[in-house]
N, C-alpha and C positions, 0 to 999 in steps of 0.2 A: 679181162679182169672184171670182177663183180664187186660192187661196193654197196654197203648198207650203212645208212646213217639214221640215228634215232635220238630224239631228245625226250628224256624221261623226268618226271617229277621225283624228288628225293623222298619217296614214300614206299612202303613195302609192296604195294600193289604193282609197282613198276618192275618187280623181279619176274613174275610170270609173263608180264607184257613183253619184256625183253626176250625171254626164252621163246615165246610164240612168234615174235617177229623174225627170229632166225629161220623159221620155216620158209621164208622167201629165198633162202640159199639152197633149198633142197635139190635144185637142178645143177648147182655148181659144185657141191661136195657130196661125198658118199655118206651114208647114214651113220657109220661109226664116228666119223669126224664131226658130223653135225651133233651127235649126242655129246661128244667132248666139248664142242663149242657151247652147247646149252649149259653144261656144268660150269665152264669157265666164265661165261657171261653172268650166270647166277651169282657166282662168287664175287665177281668184280662189282656188279651193281649192289649186292648186299654190303660189301665193304664200303662202297661209296656212300651208301645211306647211313651205315653205322658210324663211320668215322668222318664223314663230311660235316659241314656246318648246318646242313638241313635247309638252306635257303635257295641255293642255286640249282637250276636244272642239271641233270646228268647228261653229258654228251657221250654217245656210244657210236663208235665207227668200227666196221668190220670190212676188211678187204680180202678178197680171195683171188689168188693168182695160181698158175699151174703148180708151183711147188711150195707156195707160202700162203698161210692164212695169218692175217694180222688183226688183233683186237686192240683198240685204243679207247680209253675212257678219260674223260676230264669233266670238270664242273665249270659250266659257263658262268663267269662272274657277271652279275648285273651291274652295268656301268652306273646306273642312276641310284643304286642302293645307298641309303644314308646310314651311317653308323650311330 
């Protein structure tokens, strides 16, 4: 199993950064799947930036197994943030 974890700032520059980071998976997945993952991650990070609160970092996790690729996204809440 191959795992990739990435923490991104909620800014537009994080979108290409996330796509480029997926290149680390080139040995684990075939190119057509990697292209689909780039598109998926672009959409997920874009939606997180567009619809998130804009304060918390974006947590991105990609897991590659023989028959399954899983992409998870969340926004890490800052525990000490004051409202």
